[in-house]
DRENZAMI-602498 format. One record per atom (N, C-alpha, C): residue number from 1; y, z, x. Coordinates in pm, 1 decimal, padded with zeros to 6 digits, always signed. Example, Ala and Ser with C-alpha at 12.3 -4.5 7.8 and 13.67 -1.06 7.14 Angstrom:
<torkols>
TORKOL     i         yy         zz         xx
TORKOL     1   -00569.0   +00780.0   +01319.0
TORKOL     1   -00450.0   +00780.0   +01230.0
TORKOL     1   -00330.0   +00780.0   +01320.0
TORKOL     2   -00225.0   +00708.0   +01285.0
TORKOL     2   -00106.0   +00714.0   +01367.0
TORKOL     2   +00003.0   +00787.0   +01290.0
</torkols>
This chain:
<torkols>
TORKOL     i         yy         zz         xx
TORKOL     1   +12352.4   +15631.8   +10522.4
TORKOL     1   +12436.3   +15536.7   +10588.6
TORKOL     1   +12360.8   +15404.9   +10603.2
TORKOL     2   +12433.9   +15298.2   +10619.6
TORKOL     2   +12373.3   +15167.9   +10643.9
TORKOL     2   +12358.4   +15147.8   +10792.5
TORKOL     3   +12242.1   +15101.1   +10833.5
TORKOL     3   +12216.5   +15069.4   +10974.2
TORKOL     3   +12186.8   +14920.1   +10981.2
TORKOL     4   +12267.3   +14847.8   +11062.2
TORKOL     4   +12254.3   +14704.2   +11074.5
TORKOL     4   +12201.8   +14669.6   +11213.1
TORKOL     5   +12116.3   +14567.7   +11218.4
TORKOL     5   +12057.2   +14521.2   +11344.6
TORKOL     5   +12089.5   +14373.2   +11361.8
TORKOL     6   +12131.9   +14333.3   +11481.1
TORKOL     6   +12167.2   +14194.8   +11507.3
TORKOL     6   +12089.7   +14137.0   +11624.4
TORKOL     7   +12075.3   +14004.9   +11622.8
TORKOL     7   +12013.4   +13926.3   +11729.7
TORKOL     7   +11871.9   +13977.4   +11759.9
TORKOL     8   +11838.9   +13996.6   +11890.2
TORKOL     8   +11702.1   +14033.8   +11924.6
TORKOL     8   +11666.2   +14175.4   +11878.9
TORKOL     9   +11765.7   +14259.9   +11854.0
TORKOL     9   +11736.2   +14393.5   +11800.0
TORKOL     9   +11675.4   +14376.1   +11661.8
TORKOL    10   +11735.0   +14291.7   +11580.2
TORKOL    10   +11683.2   +14263.6   +11446.5
TORKOL    10   +11545.1   +14199.9   +11453.8
TORKOL    11   +11524.8   +14109.9   +11547.7
TORKOL    11   +11395.1   +14044.9   +11560.9
TORKOL    11   +11283.5   +14144.2   +11595.9
TORKOL    12   +11314.1   +14238.9   +11682.5
TORKOL    12   +11212.9   +14337.3   +11723.3
TORKOL    12   +11181.8   +14436.9   +11612.9
TORKOL    13   +11285.0   +14475.2   +11536.6
TORKOL    13   +11264.7   +14570.9   +11428.7
TORKOL    13   +11211.1   +14503.8   +11303.5
TORKOL    14   +11251.6   +14378.3   +11282.5
TORKOL    14   +11202.0   +14304.9   +11166.4
TORKOL    14   +11284.6   +14322.8   +11040.2
TORKOL    15   +11402.6   +14381.0   +11055.0
TORKOL    15   +11493.8   +14400.8   +10941.6
TORKOL    15   +11636.7   +14369.9   +10982.7
TORKOL    16   +11716.1   +14313.3   +10892.6
TORKOL    16   +11857.0   +14293.1   +10925.1
TORKOL    16   +11938.6   +14420.1   +10902.4
TORKOL    17   +11894.6   +14501.4   +10804.5
TORKOL    17   +11962.9   +14629.1   +10780.0
TORKOL    17   +11874.3   +14717.2   +10694.0
TORKOL    18   +11907.5   +14846.3   +10695.8
TORKOL    18   +11839.4   +14942.9   +10611.1
TORKOL    18   +11933.2   +15059.1   +10583.4
TORKOL    19   +11907.0   +15127.3   +10476.0
TORKOL    19   +11982.7   +15246.3   +10440.0
TORKOL    19   +11898.3   +15366.8   +10475.8
TORKOL    20   +11957.3   +15458.0   +10554.6
TORKOL    20   +11880.4   +15575.1   +10597.8
TORKOL    20   +11959.5   +15704.2   +10574.0
TORKOL    21   +11885.3   +15809.5   +10555.6
TORKOL    21   +11942.5   +15944.6   +10551.9
TORKOL    21   +11904.9   +16008.1   +10684.3
TORKOL    22   +12001.0   +16071.0   +10748.9
TORKOL    22   +11976.2   +16130.3   +10879.3
TORKOL    22   +12052.3   +16259.7   +10895.9
TORKOL    23   +11999.4   +16347.6   +10978.2
TORKOL    23   +12069.1   +16469.1   +11015.7
TORKOL    23   +12124.5   +16457.5   +11157.8
TORKOL    24   +12110.7   +16337.6   +11217.0
TORKOL    24   +12157.6   +16315.5   +11352.5
TORKOL    24   +12308.1   +16338.3   +11359.7
TORKOL    25   +12351.8   +16405.0   +11466.2
TORKOL    25   +12493.9   +16434.9   +11483.9
TORKOL    25   +12566.2   +16325.3   +11564.0
TORKOL    26   +12488.7   +16253.2   +11648.1
TORKOL    26   +12548.7   +16148.2   +11733.0
TORKOL    26   +12463.1   +16021.5   +11723.9
TORKOL    27   +12519.0   +15915.0   +11778.6
TORKOL    27   +12444.8   +15788.0   +11784.4
TORKOL    27   +12317.3   +15807.5   +11864.9
TORKOL    28   +12324.9   +15876.3   +11976.5
TORKOL    28   +12207.8   +15899.3   +12061.3
TORKOL    28   +12096.3   +15970.0   +11984.8
TORKOL    29   +12133.4   +16068.8   +11904.1
TORKOL    29   +12032.7   +16139.5   +11823.8
TORKOL    29   +11971.5   +16046.6   +11719.1
TORKOL    30   +12053.1   +15960.4   +11660.5
TORKOL    30   +12004.1   +15863.3   +11562.9
TORKOL    30   +11905.2   +15769.2   +11628.3
TORKOL    31   +11935.7   +15722.4   +11747.9
TORKOL    31   +11845.3   +15631.8   +11820.3
TORKOL    31   +11711.4   +15701.2   +11844.9
TORKOL    32   +11714.6   +15827.0   +11887.5
TORKOL    32   +11589.1   +15901.7   +11912.3
TORKOL    32   +11509.2   +15916.4   +11784.3
TORKOL    33   +11579.3   +15942.4   +11674.6
TORKOL    33   +11512.5   +15954.1   +11544.0
TORKOL    33   +11447.2   +15821.0   +11504.5
TORKOL    34   +11518.0   +15712.0   +11525.0
TORKOL    34   +11461.8   +15579.7   +11490.7
TORKOL    34   +11343.2   +15546.2   +11581.0
TORKOL    35   +11354.0   +15575.1   +11711.7
TORKOL    35   +11246.5   +15546.1   +11804.7
TORKOL    35   +11118.7   +15620.0   +11768.0
TORKOL    36   +11133.1   +15739.2   +11709.7
TORKOL    36   +11016.2   +15819.8   +11673.2
TORKOL    36   +10948.8   +15767.9   +11545.6
TORKOL    37   +11015.7   +15681.9   +11469.0
TORKOL    37   +10962.3   +15631.0   +11343.2
TORKOL    37   +10837.4   +15545.6   +11363.2
TORKOL    38   +10851.7   +15440.3   +11444.3
TORKOL    38   +10745.7   +15341.8   +11464.6
TORKOL    38   +10763.7   +15275.6   +11600.6
TORKOL    39   +10657.3   +15214.3   +11647.0
TORKOL    39   +10658.7   +15145.1   +11775.9
TORKOL    39   +10766.1   +15037.2   +11782.3
TORKOL    40   +10786.8   +14964.1   +11674.6
TORKOL    40   +10884.0   +14853.4   +11677.7
TORKOL    40   +11025.2   +14903.5   +11707.2
TORKOL    41   +11060.7   +15023.7   +11658.6
TORKOL    41   +11191.1   +15081.9   +11690.1
TORKOL    41   +11193.8   +15125.0   +11836.4
TORKOL    42   +11085.9   +15185.5   +11882.3
TORKOL    42   +11079.4   +15229.5   +12022.0
TORKOL    42   +11097.5   +15110.7   +12115.1
TORKOL    43   +11036.6   +14997.7   +12083.5
TORKOL    43   +11049.6   +14876.7   +12164.0
TORKOL    43   +11193.5   +14825.8   +12160.4
TORKOL    44   +11251.5   +14818.6   +12041.9
TORKOL    44   +11387.0   +14766.5   +12027.1
TORKOL    44   +11490.4   +14851.7   +12104.4
TORKOL    45   +11469.2   +14983.7   +12104.2
TORKOL    45   +11567.7   +15072.4   +12165.1
TORKOL    45   +11522.1   +15125.5   +12302.5
TORKOL    46   +11427.2   +15060.0   +12364.9
TORKOL    46   +11373.9   +15106.8   +12493.0
TORKOL    46   +11479.3   +15105.5   +12603.8
TORKOL    47   +11569.9   +15008.0   +12603.6
TORKOL    47   +11673.4   +14998.0   +12706.6
TORKOL    47   +11809.8   +15000.1   +12640.4
TORKOL    48   +11864.1   +15116.7   +12622.4
TORKOL    48   +11993.3   +15128.0   +12552.9
TORKOL    48   +12110.4   +15072.3   +12633.2
TORKOL    49   +12089.5   +15044.5   +12762.9
TORKOL    49   +12197.2   +14983.0   +12840.6
TORKOL    49   +12217.3   +14836.7   +12796.4
TORKOL    50   +12118.7   +14782.6   +12723.7
TORKOL    50   +12128.0   +14644.4   +12676.9
TORKOL    50   +12171.8   +14633.7   +12530.6
TORKOL    51   +12215.5   +14745.8   +12474.0
TORKOL    51   +12253.9   +14748.3   +12332.6
TORKOL    51   +12393.4   +14809.3   +12318.1
TORKOL    52   +12472.2   +14746.4   +12234.3
TORKOL    52   +12605.7   +14800.0   +12199.7
TORKOL    52   +12597.7   +14858.9   +12059.4
TORKOL    53   +12691.1   +14950.3   +12031.4
TORKOL    53   +12693.3   +15017.0   +11901.2
TORKOL    53   +12833.6   +15008.4   +11841.5
TORKOL    54   +12838.1   +14981.9   +11711.2
TORKOL    54   +12964.5   +14987.7   +11638.3
TORKOL    54   +12949.4   +15084.4   +11522.3
TORKOL    55   +13045.9   +15171.6   +11507.6
TORKOL    55   +13049.1   +15263.3   +11396.2
TORKOL    55   +13163.0   +15220.8   +11304.5
TORKOL    56   +13128.5   +15188.8   +11181.2
TORKOL    56   +13228.7   +15135.0   +11087.2
TORKOL    56   +13308.9   +15024.4   +11151.4
TORKOL    57   +13238.3   +14933.8   +11220.4
TORKOL    57   +13290.3   +14812.5   +11281.0
TORKOL    57   +13384.7   +14836.4   +11399.5
TORKOL    58   +13368.2   +14951.7   +11466.7
TORKOL    58   +13442.5   +14981.7   +11586.4
TORKOL    58   +13346.0   +15017.6   +11699.0
TORKOL    59   +13359.0   +14948.3   +11813.8
TORKOL    59   +13270.0   +14977.5   +11927.4
TORKOL    59   +13277.0   +15126.3   +11960.5
TORKOL    60   +13160.1   +15184.8   +11984.9
TORKOL    60   +13153.2   +15327.8   +12007.4
TORKOL    60   +13048.6   +15360.7   +12113.6
TORKOL    61   +13065.5   +15473.1   +12183.3
TORKOL    61   +12965.3   +15515.4   +12281.5
TORKOL    61   +12847.8   +15584.4   +12213.7
TORKOL    62   +12741.3   +15605.3   +12288.1
TORKOL    62   +12621.4   +15669.8   +12235.7
TORKOL    62   +12644.5   +15817.6   +12196.6
TORKOL    63   +12742.9   +15880.8   +12257.8
TORKOL    63   +12767.8   +16021.1   +12225.3
TORKOL    63   +12868.5   +16037.0   +12110.3
TORKOL    64   +12904.2   +15925.9   +12044.4
TORKOL    64   +13000.0   +15931.4   +11932.6
TORKOL    64   +12937.7   +16005.4   +11815.0
TORKOL    65   +13019.0   +16089.4   +11749.3
TORKOL    65   +12967.7   +16162.0   +11632.5
TORKOL    65   +12948.3   +16069.7   +11511.5
TORKOL    66   +12851.4   +16105.1   +11430.1
TORKOL    66   +12821.8   +16024.7   +11309.3
TORKOL    66   +12884.5   +16080.3   +11181.3
TORKOL    67   +12946.3   +16197.2   +11189.8
TORKOL    67   +13003.8   +16259.1   +11071.2
TORKOL    67   +13103.7   +16164.9   +11005.0
TORKOL    68   +13080.8   +16137.1   +10878.5
TORKOL    68   +13171.6   +16052.1   +10800.7
TORKOL    68   +13148.9   +15902.4   +10820.2
TORKOL    69   +13058.5   +15863.3   +10907.7
TORKOL    69   +13031.6   +15720.7   +10933.4
TORKOL    69   +12948.0   +15661.6   +10819.6
TORKOL    70   +12988.6   +15543.5   +10773.8
TORKOL    70   +12916.9   +15477.4   +10666.3
TORKOL    70   +12824.1   +15366.3   +10716.6
TORKOL    71   +12858.0   +15309.2   +10835.9
TORKOL    71   +12780.7   +15196.9   +10887.7
TORKOL    71   +12765.4   +15206.4   +11039.2
TORKOL    72   +12642.1   +15188.7   +11083.7
TORKOL    72   +12610.6   +15183.1   +11226.2
TORKOL    72   +12550.3   +15048.1   +11253.2
TORKOL    73   +12601.4   +14978.1   +11352.9
TORKOL    73   +12547.4   +14845.3   +11388.3
TORKOL    73   +12500.2   +14848.1   +11532.9
TORKOL    74   +12382.8   +14791.6   +11556.9
TORKOL    74   +12326.5   +14778.1   +11690.8
TORKOL    74   +12314.4   +14629.5   +11724.1
TORKOL    75   +12360.8   +14591.7   +11844.5
TORKOL    75   +12357.3   +14450.1   +11883.8
TORKOL    75   +12364.0   +14437.8   +12035.5
TORKOL    76   +12317.3   +14325.6   +12087.2
TORKOL    76   +12326.6   +14304.9   +12233.7
TORKOL    76   +12472.3   +14274.7   +12272.0
TORKOL    77   +12504.3   +14291.6   +12399.9
TORKOL    77   +12641.9   +14262.0   +12444.0
TORKOL    77   +12677.7   +14117.6   +12412.2
TORKOL    78   +12801.6   +14095.9   +12380.4
TORKOL    78   +12849.8   +13960.8   +12351.7
TORKOL    78   +12890.0   +13892.7   +12481.5
TORKOL    79   +12872.6   +13763.3   +12484.8
TORKOL    79   +12917.2   +13684.9   +12601.0
TORKOL    79   +13017.5   +13581.9   +12553.4
TORKOL    80   +13110.1   +13551.6   +12638.0
TORKOL    80   +13212.4   +13451.7   +12603.9
TORKOL    80   +13159.2   +13310.4   +12618.8
TORKOL    81   +13234.8   +13217.6   +12567.2
TORKOL    81   +13189.2   +13079.6   +12582.9
TORKOL    81   +13276.8   +12980.9   +12516.5
</torkols>
């Protein structure tokens, strides 16, 4: 699946996107898998209350299943203006 990172999440990880193979069943499991990879992922995902997730461009909770998902995006909350 493609994993996309936006704004400060991208800055902390150092990549705009990557293609990964995972056995994670949910977004939360994917986050734990990514955090275990390297320190930069652990730093980026340290406070999940400050990160939103979209699965195939639809906002989703952390317990959302990943089965059949082609794209996961992580980004900070949007503000109006």
